[in-house]
C-alpha positions as semicolon CSV with decimal commas, in nm:
position;residue;x (nm);y (nm);z (nm)
1;X;2,544;8,962;10,302
2;X;2,898;9,083;10,347
3;X;3,063;9,290;10,075
4;X;3,430;9,279;9,968
5;X;3,543;9,572;9,750
6;X;3,853;9,485;9,544
7;X;4,047;9,733;9,337
8;X;4,202;9,588;9,016
9;X;4,373;9,761;8,732
10;X;4,680;9,795;8,519
11;X;5,007;9,984;8,560
12;X;5,013;10,261;8,291
13;X;5,386;10,211;8,242
14;X;5,446;9,841;8,226
15;X;5,084;9,734;8,146
16;X;5,078;9,450;8,398
17;X;4,761;9,367;8,587
18;X;4,753;9,423;8,961
19;X;4,516;9,388;9,256
20;X;4,574;9,672;9,499
21;X;4,527;9,476;9,821
22;X;4,600;9,771;10,053
23;X;4,291;9,938;9,914
24;X;4,056;9,642;9,962
25;X;3,763;9,702;10,189
26;X;3,569;9,437;10,385
27;X;3,224;9,554;10,474
28;X;3,063;9,309;10,721
29;X;2,687;9,264;10,755
30;X;2,526;9,265;11,097
31;X;2,509;8,885;11,114
32;X;2,880;8,854;11,040
33;X;2,959;9,124;11,302
34;X;2,762;8,923;11,559
35;X;2,947;8,607;11,465
36;X;3,279;8,788;11,495
37;X;3,430;8,750;11,146
38;X;3,391;8,884;10,795
39;X;3,191;8,652;10,568
40;X;3,058;8,437;10,862
41;X;2,692;8,476;10,761
42;X;2,434;8,267;10,574
43;X;2,457;8,469;10,256
44;X;2,840;8,478;10,239
45;X;3,039;8,756;10,080
46;X;2,976;8,943;9,761
47;X;3,290;9,057;9,572
48;X;3,264;9,398;9,407
49;X;3,554;9,476;9,167
50;X;3,644;9,836;9,094
51;X;3,875;9,962;8,821
52;X;4,183;10,134;8,957
53;X;4,489;10,214;8,739
54;X;4,806;10,317;8,923
55;X;5,181;10,274;8,889
56;X;5,313;9,954;9,038
57;X;5,578;9,977;9,310
58;X;5,861;9,893;9,068
59;X;5,757;10,156;8,814
60;X;5,693;10,417;9,083
61;X;6,038;10,357;9,230
62;X;6,195;10,393;8,886
63;X;6,000;10,711;8,803
64;X;6,081;10,885;9,128
65;X;6,442;10,773;9,159
66;X;6,691;11,064;9,183
67;X;6,890;11,009;8,870
68;X;7,017;11,331;8,738
69;X;7,082;11,691;8,805
70;X;6,788;11,883;8,947
71;X;6,959;12,197;9,069
72;X;7,054;12,124;9,425
73;X;7,211;12,318;9,702
74;X;7,489;12,484;9,495
75;X;7,237;12,673;9,281
76;X;7,037;12,781;9,584
77;X;7,347;12,923;9,755
78;X;7,451;13,102;9,440
79;X;7,104;13,264;9,407
80;X;7,118;13,373;9,772
81;X;7,463;13,526;9,720
82;X;7,347;13,723;9,416
83;X;7,035;13,838;9,603
84;X;7,237;13,949;9,907
85;X;7,492;14,127;9,696
86;X;7,218;14,324;9,527
87;X;7,065;14,418;9,858
88;X;7,401;14,531;10,005
89;X;7,466;14,736;9,695
90;X;7,135;14,921;9,726
91;X;7,196;14,971;10,100
92;X;7,535;15,132;10,044
93;X;7,397;15,368;9,778
94;X;7,123;15,479;10,011
95;X;7,359;15,535;10,303
96;X;7,603;15,726;10,082
97;X;7,321;15,955;9,964
98;X;7,220;16,025;10,327
99;X;7,570;16,105;10,441
100;X;7,650;16,317;10,138
101;X;7,336;16,523;10,173
102;X;7,405;16,883;10,290
103;X;7,131;16,896;10,551
104;X;7,241;16,587;10,751
105;X;7,610;16,618;10,687
106;X;7,725;16,734;11,037
107;X;7,457;16,576;11,247
108;X;7,530;16,277;11,466
109;X;7,295;16,009;11,590
110;X;7,200;16,042;11,954
111;X;7,275;15,729;12,164
112;X;7,089;15,687;12,488
């Protein structure tokens, strides 16, 4: 006997009933495989229904639509500018301390 697994459930947002056909599974028995098609056996096909709740396509599109301000590129650029300004400030302080130090004041870097 062949087995057809069907997933049925409701959308949690709009409460409509749906059959999720893209999740259906056709499990053929050996006789049907030999005959070349699902359900082409003496016993036929048994339908097994499984519960499966998921957002429907319309609700999923509505939920994931970009409708509002979520930060965006301007905020990311601003954060990077602040971070780089802080880094440059620390770098200048360190280099000023090295140049102002008495021990390294007159030494020059050797270039090869």
